[in-house]
C-alpha positions as CSV (number, residue, x, y, z in Angstrom):
1,M,-59.6,-212.1,-115.9
2,S,-60.6,-211.2,-119.5
3,A,-61.5,-208.1,-121.5
4,S,-62.7,-204.8,-120.1
5,A,-64.1,-203.5,-123.4
6,V,-64.3,-204.5,-127.1
7,Y,-64.1,-202.0,-130.0
8,V,-64.5,-202.2,-133.8
9,L,-62.4,-199.5,-135.5
10,D,-62.1,-198.4,-139.1
11,L,-58.6,-198.1,-140.7
12,K,-58.3,-194.5,-139.4
13,G,-58.9,-195.6,-135.8
14,K,-62.4,-194.2,-135.6
15,V,-64.7,-196.2,-133.3
16,L,-67.6,-197.8,-135.3
17,I,-69.1,-199.6,-132.4
18,C,-68.0,-200.7,-128.9
19,R,-69.2,-202.3,-125.7
20,N,-68.0,-201.6,-122.2
21,Y,-68.2,-204.8,-120.1
22,R,-66.4,-204.0,-116.9
23,G,-66.2,-200.2,-116.5
24,D,-62.7,-200.3,-115.1
25,V,-61.0,-198.7,-118.2
26,D,-61.8,-195.3,-119.5
27,M,-63.4,-195.8,-122.9
28,S,-61.5,-192.9,-124.4
29,E,-58.2,-194.9,-123.9
30,V,-58.8,-196.4,-127.4
31,E,-57.8,-193.0,-128.9
32,H,-54.2,-193.9,-128.1
33,F,-54.4,-197.2,-130.0
34,M,-53.9,-196.0,-133.6
35,P,-51.0,-193.5,-132.8
36,I,-49.1,-196.3,-130.9
37,L,-49.8,-198.8,-133.7
38,M,-48.5,-196.5,-136.4
39,E,-45.4,-195.6,-134.3
40,K,-44.6,-199.3,-133.7
41,E,-45.2,-200.1,-137.4
42,E,-42.7,-197.4,-138.4
43,E,-40.1,-198.7,-135.9
44,G,-40.7,-202.3,-137.1
45,T,-41.6,-203.5,-133.6
46,L,-45.3,-204.0,-134.1
47,S,-46.9,-206.7,-131.9
48,P,-50.5,-208.0,-131.3
49,I,-50.3,-206.5,-127.8
50,L,-49.8,-202.8,-127.4
51,A,-49.7,-200.7,-124.2
52,H,-50.5,-197.2,-123.0
53,G,-49.9,-196.6,-119.3
54,G,-51.6,-199.5,-117.5
55,V,-53.9,-200.4,-120.3
56,R,-53.2,-203.2,-122.7
57,F,-54.6,-203.3,-126.3
58,M,-55.0,-206.8,-127.8
59,W,-55.9,-206.5,-131.5
60,I,-56.5,-208.3,-134.8
61,K,-57.1,-206.9,-138.3
62,H,-59.8,-208.2,-140.6
63,N,-60.4,-206.6,-144.0
64,N,-60.7,-202.9,-143.4
65,L,-61.4,-203.3,-139.6
66,Y,-59.5,-203.5,-136.4
67,L,-61.0,-205.5,-133.5
68,V,-59.5,-204.3,-130.2
69,A,-60.0,-205.6,-126.7
70,T,-58.7,-203.6,-123.7
71,S,-57.7,-204.8,-120.3
72,K,-56.2,-203.1,-117.2
73,K,-55.3,-206.1,-115.1
74,N,-53.7,-209.5,-116.0
75,A,-55.7,-211.0,-118.8
76,C,-55.7,-214.5,-120.3
77,V,-54.3,-213.3,-123.7
78,S,-54.9,-216.5,-125.5
79,L,-58.6,-216.4,-124.4
80,V,-59.0,-212.8,-125.5
81,F,-57.5,-213.5,-129.0
82,S,-59.6,-216.6,-129.3
83,F,-62.6,-214.5,-128.5
84,L,-61.8,-211.8,-131.1
85,Y,-61.4,-214.4,-133.8
86,K,-64.7,-215.9,-132.7
87,V,-66.4,-212.5,-133.0
88,V,-65.1,-212.3,-136.6
89,Q,-66.5,-215.8,-137.3
90,V,-69.9,-215.0,-135.8
91,F,-70.3,-211.6,-137.5
92,S,-69.2,-213.1,-140.9
93,E,-71.8,-215.9,-140.6
94,Y,-74.5,-213.3,-139.8
95,F,-73.5,-210.7,-142.5
96,K,-71.7,-212.9,-145.1
97,E,-69.0,-210.3,-145.4
98,L,-67.4,-208.5,-142.4
99,E,-66.2,-205.0,-143.3
100,E,-66.9,-201.4,-142.4
101,E,-70.1,-201.2,-144.4
102,S,-71.6,-204.3,-142.8
103,I,-70.9,-202.9,-139.3
104,R,-72.7,-199.6,-140.2
105,D,-75.6,-201.4,-141.8
106,N,-76.2,-203.8,-138.8
107,F,-75.6,-201.6,-135.9
108,V,-78.5,-202.9,-133.8
109,I,-77.9,-206.6,-134.4
110,I,-74.2,-206.2,-133.5
111,Y,-75.1,-204.6,-130.2
112,E,-77.3,-207.5,-129.4
113,L,-74.6,-210.0,-130.4
114,L,-72.0,-208.2,-128.3
115,D,-74.3,-208.5,-125.3
116,E,-74.6,-212.3,-125.7
117,L,-71.0,-213.1,-126.8
118,M,-69.5,-211.7,-123.6
119,D,-70.7,-210.8,-120.0
120,F,-68.6,-208.8,-117.6
121,G,-65.5,-209.4,-119.7
122,Y,-65.9,-213.2,-119.9
123,P,-66.9,-215.0,-123.2
124,Q,-70.3,-216.6,-123.0
125,T,-72.4,-217.9,-125.9
126,T,-70.1,-217.9,-129.0
127,D,-71.8,-220.6,-131.1
128,S,-73.4,-218.8,-134.0
129,K,-76.1,-221.6,-134.5
130,I,-77.3,-221.1,-130.9
131,L,-77.2,-217.3,-131.3
132,Q,-79.2,-217.4,-134.5
133,E,-82.1,-219.2,-132.7
134,Y,-82.9,-216.0,-130.7
135,I,-81.1,-213.1,-132.4
136,T,-82.4,-212.7,-136.0
137,Q,-81.6,-210.0,-138.6
138,E,-85.2,-208.9,-138.2
139,G,-84.9,-207.6,-134.7
140,H,-88.6,-207.2,-134.2
141,K,-89.1,-211.0,-134.3
142,L,-87.8,-211.1,-130.8
143,E,-91.1,-209.5,-129.7
144,T,-93.4,-212.1,-131.1
145,G,-93.9,-213.8,-127.8
146,A,-91.9,-216.9,-128.5
147,P,-90.2,-218.4,-125.5
148,R,-86.9,-216.9,-124.8
149,P,-83.8,-218.9,-123.8
150,P,-83.2,-219.1,-120.1
151,A,-81.3,-216.2,-118.5
152,T,-78.4,-218.5,-117.8
153,V,-77.9,-218.8,-121.6
154,T,-78.6,-215.2,-122.7
155,N,-77.5,-213.4,-119.5
156,A,-80.6,-211.2,-120.0
157,V,-80.9,-210.0,-116.5
158,S,-77.6,-210.9,-114.9
159,W,-77.4,-207.2,-113.7
160,R,-80.7,-207.4,-111.6
161,S,-81.6,-209.7,-108.7
162,E,-85.0,-211.2,-108.3
163,G,-87.3,-210.5,-105.4
164,I,-86.7,-206.7,-105.1
165,K,-89.5,-204.9,-103.3
166,Y,-90.2,-201.2,-102.6
167,R,-93.2,-199.7,-100.8
168,K,-93.1,-196.8,-103.3
169,N,-92.2,-197.5,-106.9
170,E,-90.3,-194.6,-108.6
171,V,-88.0,-193.9,-111.5
172,F,-85.9,-190.8,-111.9
173,L,-84.4,-190.0,-115.3
174,D,-81.9,-187.2,-115.9
175,V,-80.9,-186.0,-119.3
176,I,-77.6,-184.1,-118.7
177,E,-75.7,-182.3,-121.5
178,S,-72.3,-180.7,-121.0
179,V,-71.3,-178.0,-123.5
180,N,-67.6,-177.9,-124.5
181,L,-66.7,-174.6,-126.3
182,L,-63.6,-172.6,-127.2
183,H,-64.2,-169.1,-128.6
184,P,-61.5,-166.8,-130.0
185,R,-62.4,-163.5,-128.5
186,R,-61.0,-160.9,-130.9
187,P,-62.1,-157.3,-131.7
188,G,-65.0,-157.4,-134.1
189,V,-65.9,-161.1,-133.5
190,S,-69.6,-161.5,-132.8
191,A,-71.1,-163.7,-130.1
192,N,-72.3,-166.1,-132.8
193,G,-69.3,-166.6,-135.1
194,N,-65.9,-168.2,-135.4
195,V,-66.2,-170.8,-132.6
196,L,-62.9,-172.8,-132.8
197,R,-64.4,-175.9,-131.1
198,S,-67.8,-176.8,-129.8
199,E,-69.5,-180.0,-128.9
200,I,-72.3,-181.4,-126.7
201,V,-71.6,-184.4,-124.5
202,G,-74.8,-186.0,-123.3
203,S,-75.7,-188.6,-120.7
204,I,-79.0,-190.2,-119.7
205,K,-78.7,-191.3,-116.0
206,M,-81.3,-193.2,-114.1
207,R,-82.2,-194.0,-110.5
208,V,-84.6,-197.0,-110.4
209,F,-86.5,-198.0,-107.3
210,L,-89.0,-200.6,-108.7
211,S,-90.2,-203.9,-107.3
212,G,-90.0,-207.2,-109.2
213,M,-88.6,-207.5,-112.7
214,P,-90.0,-204.5,-114.7
215,E,-89.5,-203.7,-118.3
216,L,-89.0,-200.0,-119.2
217,R,-89.6,-198.5,-122.6
218,L,-88.0,-195.1,-123.4
219,G,-89.0,-193.0,-126.4
220,L,-86.9,-190.1,-127.5
221,N,-88.0,-187.3,-129.7
222,D,-87.9,-187.3,-133.5
223,K,-86.9,-191.0,-133.7
224,V,-83.3,-190.6,-132.5
225,L,-81.2,-192.1,-135.2
226,F,-77.5,-192.8,-134.5
227,D,-74.8,-191.8,-136.9
228,N,-73.7,-195.3,-137.5
229,T,-77.0,-196.4,-139.1
230,G,-76.6,-193.8,-141.8
231,R,-80.3,-193.4,-142.4
232,G,-82.9,-190.6,-141.8
233,K,-80.4,-188.0,-140.8
234,S,-82.5,-185.2,-142.0
235,K,-85.2,-185.8,-139.4
236,S,-83.0,-186.8,-136.5
237,V,-80.7,-185.5,-133.8
238,E,-77.3,-186.6,-135.1
239,L,-75.7,-188.4,-132.2
240,E,-72.2,-189.8,-132.3
241,D,-70.2,-192.2,-130.1
242,V,-73.3,-193.6,-128.6
243,K,-72.7,-196.1,-125.7
244,F,-75.5,-198.1,-124.0
245,H,-75.6,-199.8,-120.7
246,Q,-75.6,-203.6,-121.2
247,C,-79.2,-203.9,-120.0
248,V,-80.5,-202.2,-123.2
249,R,-82.2,-204.5,-125.6
250,L,-82.4,-202.9,-129.1
251,S,-84.6,-205.4,-130.8
252,R,-87.4,-202.8,-131.3
253,F,-85.1,-200.0,-132.1
254,E,-85.0,-200.5,-135.9
255,N,-88.7,-200.1,-136.2
256,D,-89.9,-197.4,-133.7
257,R,-86.7,-196.2,-132.0
258,T,-87.9,-197.4,-128.6
259,I,-85.2,-198.3,-126.1
260,S,-86.4,-201.3,-124.2
261,F,-84.7,-202.7,-121.1
262,I,-84.9,-204.4,-117.7
263,P,-83.0,-201.9,-115.5
264,P,-80.5,-202.6,-112.8
265,D,-81.6,-201.6,-109.3
266,G,-80.5,-198.2,-108.1
267,E,-78.3,-195.7,-110.0
268,F,-76.7,-196.2,-113.4
269,E,-76.0,-194.5,-116.8
270,L,-78.4,-195.8,-119.4
271,M,-76.6,-194.2,-122.4
272,S,-74.2,-191.5,-123.4
273,Y,-73.8,-189.6,-126.7
274,R,-71.9,-186.7,-128.3
275,L,-72.9,-184.1,-130.9
276,N,-70.2,-182.3,-132.9
277,T,-72.2,-179.2,-133.8
278,H,-71.9,-175.4,-133.9
279,V,-73.1,-174.2,-130.4
280,K,-74.0,-170.6,-129.9
281,P,-72.4,-169.5,-126.6
282,L,-75.1,-169.8,-123.9
283,I,-73.3,-167.3,-121.8
284,W,-71.3,-164.8,-123.8
285,I,-68.4,-162.8,-122.2
286,E,-67.0,-159.5,-123.5
287,S,-63.9,-158.3,-121.9
288,V,-62.0,-155.0,-122.1
289,I,-58.7,-155.0,-120.4
290,E,-56.7,-151.8,-120.0
291,K,-53.2,-152.0,-118.7
292,H,-51.4,-148.9,-117.5
293,S,-47.7,-149.6,-117.4
294,H,-46.1,-149.8,-113.9
295,S,-49.3,-148.6,-112.2
296,R,-52.6,-150.5,-112.6
297,I,-54.8,-152.8,-114.7
298,E,-58.5,-152.3,-115.2
299,Y,-61.1,-154.9,-116.4
300,M,-64.6,-154.3,-117.8
301,I,-66.4,-157.6,-118.1
302,K,-69.9,-157.9,-119.7
303,A,-71.8,-161.2,-119.3
304,K,-74.8,-161.9,-121.5
305,S,-77.1,-164.9,-121.4
306,Q,-78.0,-166.1,-124.9
307,F,-80.8,-168.6,-124.2
308,K,-84.6,-168.1,-123.9
309,R,-86.0,-165.9,-121.3
310,R,-88.0,-168.7,-119.7
311,S,-84.8,-170.5,-118.7
312,T,-82.4,-169.5,-115.9
313,A,-78.7,-170.4,-115.4
314,N,-77.9,-171.2,-111.8
315,N,-74.7,-170.9,-109.8
316,V,-72.8,-169.1,-112.6
317,E,-69.1,-168.6,-112.0
318,I,-67.0,-166.5,-114.4
319,H,-63.2,-167.1,-113.9
320,I,-61.1,-164.2,-115.2
321,P,-57.3,-164.5,-115.1
322,V,-55.3,-161.7,-113.7
323,P,-51.5,-161.1,-113.5
324,N,-49.6,-163.0,-110.8
325,D,-48.2,-159.8,-109.4
326,A,-51.5,-157.9,-109.2
327,D,-52.6,-156.5,-105.8
328,S,-55.0,-154.1,-104.1
329,P,-58.2,-155.3,-105.8
330,K,-61.3,-153.2,-106.1
331,F,-64.6,-154.5,-107.6
332,K,-67.9,-153.0,-108.7
333,T,-70.7,-155.2,-110.2
334,T,-74.4,-154.8,-111.0
335,V,-75.2,-158.3,-109.7
336,G,-73.7,-161.1,-107.8
337,S,-70.3,-161.1,-105.9
338,V,-66.7,-160.9,-106.9
339,K,-63.7,-162.3,-105.1
340,W,-59.9,-162.4,-105.8
341,V,-58.3,-165.8,-105.6
342,P,-54.5,-164.9,-105.6
343,E,-53.3,-168.5,-105.4
344,N,-55.0,-169.1,-108.8
345,S,-54.2,-165.7,-110.2
346,E,-57.8,-165.1,-111.0
347,I,-61.0,-163.3,-109.9
348,V,-64.3,-165.2,-109.7
349,W,-67.5,-163.4,-110.5
350,S,-70.4,-165.5,-109.0
351,I,-74.0,-165.0,-110.1
352,K,-76.5,-167.2,-108.3
353,S,-79.3,-166.8,-110.8
354,F,-78.8,-165.6,-114.4
355,P,-82.1,-165.4,-116.4
356,G,-82.1,-165.7,-120.2
357,G,-81.8,-162.6,-122.3
358,K,-80.1,-160.6,-119.5
359,E,-76.8,-158.6,-119.5
360,Y,-74.7,-157.8,-116.5
361,L,-71.5,-155.7,-116.0
362,M,-68.5,-156.0,-113.6
363,R,-65.5,-153.8,-113.2
364,A,-62.3,-154.7,-111.5
365,H,-59.2,-152.6,-110.7
366,F,-55.8,-153.9,-109.6
367,G,-52.5,-152.3,-108.7
368,L,-49.3,-153.4,-110.4
369,P,-45.7,-153.2,-109.1
370,S,-43.3,-150.7,-110.6
371,V,-41.2,-153.6,-112.0
372,E,-43.5,-156.1,-113.7
373,A,-42.9,-159.8,-114.4
374,E,-42.4,-160.6,-118.1
375,D,-45.5,-162.3,-119.5
376,K,-44.2,-165.2,-121.5
377,E,-47.2,-167.5,-121.5
378,G,-49.7,-165.2,-123.1
379,K,-53.2,-164.5,-121.8
380,P,-55.2,-167.5,-120.5
381,P,-58.9,-167.7,-121.5
382,I,-61.9,-166.8,-119.4
383,S,-63.7,-169.9,-118.2
384,V,-67.4,-170.1,-117.3
385,K,-69.3,-172.6,-115.1
386,F,-73.1,-172.8,-115.1
387,E,-76.1,-175.1,-114.8
388,I,-79.4,-174.6,-116.7
389,P,-82.3,-176.8,-115.5
390,Y,-85.2,-177.8,-117.7
391,F,-83.1,-177.1,-120.8
392,T,-81.1,-179.1,-123.4
393,T,-78.9,-177.5,-126.0
394,S,-79.4,-180.3,-128.5
395,G,-83.2,-180.3,-128.2
396,I,-83.4,-184.0,-127.3
397,Q,-86.5,-184.8,-125.3
398,V,-88.1,-187.8,-123.6
399,R,-91.4,-188.5,-125.4
400,Y,-92.4,-191.2,-122.9
401,L,-91.1,-193.6,-120.2
402,K,-93.4,-196.6,-119.8
403,I,-93.0,-199.0,-116.9
404,I,-94.4,-202.6,-117.4
405,E,-94.4,-205.2,-114.6
406,K,-96.5,-208.3,-114.4
407,S,-98.1,-207.4,-111.0
408,G,-99.5,-204.2,-112.6
409,Y,-98.4,-201.8,-109.9
410,Q,-98.5,-198.0,-110.5
411,A,-95.1,-196.3,-110.7
412,L,-94.1,-192.7,-110.8
413,P,-91.6,-191.7,-113.5
414,W,-89.7,-188.3,-113.0
415,V,-87.8,-186.7,-115.9
416,R,-85.4,-183.8,-115.5
417,Y,-83.2,-181.9,-118.1
418,I,-80.0,-180.2,-117.2
419,T,-77.5,-178.3,-119.4
420,Q,-74.1,-177.5,-117.8
421,N,-70.7,-176.3,-118.8
422,G,-68.0,-178.7,-119.8
423,D,-64.7,-177.3,-121.0
424,Y,-66.2,-173.8,-121.7
425,Q,-63.6,-171.1,-122.5
426,L,-63.6,-167.7,-124.2
427,R,-60.3,-166.1,-125.0
428,T,-59.6,-162.5,-124.0
429,Q,-58.5,-159.7,-126.3
């Protein structure tokens, strides 16, 4: 057993580049590495192996970089450290000097090297002379038609079996974006301003039912340029924390931003990304809560969709917290249905279809006991669930999806866009 994933971090612990080899450890676990390292350093108990829960961090430092490998099960520690030092050696021979700047300037080449250096957590080709024969610093040279090394050397298609056949060849691609948002609802705050936190977490998922050994080429709009390259930001969707499936070959990416790959059979995640950006609330909630002491509490909830009229949010659920000791509910709404969920101390307003540019109203009335429980925890926020098909918040689009296979069969590509809620909360007054 070897490494689950390998990361390169800067001195602050930010991930510059990473590769997930086994998928058995959550990639966000690395966020715990730097706090643990600093704590152990202050205590004078720093060691080359750190732990958080069931995850082990094996790390080395080189110049202004940390190279970190994670593992959940028993790993051959000496093998992992030997591999990390070999990574430093290979990168240094490729880029002369290995530091933060060289990582950012050689993002594409490093992804290719990480693919060849390790497969499913086990070291593979670590000889830089062999690697330099087929991974050059001009990535487009890989497309000149020169014979490629056998798959046993490059592990080019270890994720796909030969001889796969389908009567109907199809590819389904879903671009799914989740919106995380926390909005401080206060008197006088507009639906556009003062968002405390907002981000878009994106994922491109595929279901592939293709015969043979096809090559797929995916083009995204506006020459998608990742933050780590540091070039052309003015004309690109600024993606962060980009992670690719190991099948992706980025040799053409430097020139035309085409993502080229031989896909696994069936369902898999091609890539994921994140955008830290100001997001206008797609569904805006206004709440007026009037509490009449020792008698009743009344709610007036207004829901407004702030996306284009041609789009529609489906299966909208608005979760409104109510006091634990509330009873005798009464509801009135212009659309949808409302139910009281006493075990969760909330009411749920469900709207099956919510078109863009619409506004709906709901009123609720609860009785309160003559002796009320003391509210020590404050008011929890209103949370919203939704799904908007054929729509992306970031504006990312698939320009084309080409399918190339030597037998020349015709295949049908299907592309779908979905925006949905992530952690989407609006605080009440």
